[in-house]
N, C-alpha and C positions, 0 to 999 in steps of 0.2 A: 539474429535477434538477441537482445540482452535484457536483463532485468533483475528483479529481486523478489524473494518470497520472505514475508515477515510475519512474526507472531505478535499478537496484541493481547495484553492482559487488561481488560476493560474494568474500570471502576463499576461496581454494581449499580445499576440504574442509569448508566450513561450510554448503553449500547445504541439506542435509537438516535441520540444526539450525535454520537460519533459517526454512525453510518450516514446520517443526513448531512453532516459537514463534509464527509469524504465524497458523497455523491454530488454536492453542490460545486465542487472544484472542477473547473473546465480542463479538458484534456490538453496537456502540453504538447509542443511540437515533437514529433517522432514517436508519440505514444501509440501502441497497437492495441493493448487490452489492459483491463484492470478488473480483478475479481476479489470479492470478500467471501470467505467461507466460514460458517459456524460449525465447528466439529461436533459430532455427536458426543454427548455425555461430558462436555467440557464447558461448564457454566462460566461465563465471563471471559472466555477466550475466543479470539477470532484469528483467522489466517488470511493474509492478503497476498495477492500476486500482481506485480506490475510488469508489463512487457513493453519494451521499446524496440524500435527498428535497429538501433545500434548502441554500442557502449557509449559513444560520444553523445547521442541523444539523451541517454540516461544521465550521464554526468552533467550535461547542459541543464537538464531539469533539476538536478540536485543543487545546482548553483543559482537557480532563479530565486529572487526575493520572495515571489509568491509561494514557492515551495517551502521556504523557511517559515513563512507565516502559517501555512497549512500544517506544518509539523508542530509548531508551537501550539496551535489550536488543538491538534490531535492529542498532544500530551496532557491537556486539561481533562481528558476523558480516560486516561490510562493510569494504571497502578505503577508502571515502570516503563522505561524505554523499551521499544520493540527490539526483538532480536532479528537480525537481517542475514539473509544468505543471498549474495549477489553472484551473478554468473551468466554465462552464455547458454541460451537454450539451443540444444543440439538436435532436437527432434520436434517438429511441429506437424501434426497430422490430425485431420478430421475424418471421422468415419460416418 
């Protein structure tokens, strides 16, 4: 599995709109999971995790016009571009 973890600095008052726009996006081919976390004691910050079946699925999604449109929309709710950490998930385990 492959994916990204990214930090979002949300414009104050935009969190609900951002989350609703992200939730309204349909799952792209190869997507496994998507999470958004609100860290404790970090007002206006969110952390998101996207998981894909493969690096190729991740790259295919990144190049979709719909993904570009979703990114442009996301940026209307952010103070700055997200910071991204892309990579291979090496352990996947449920307890």
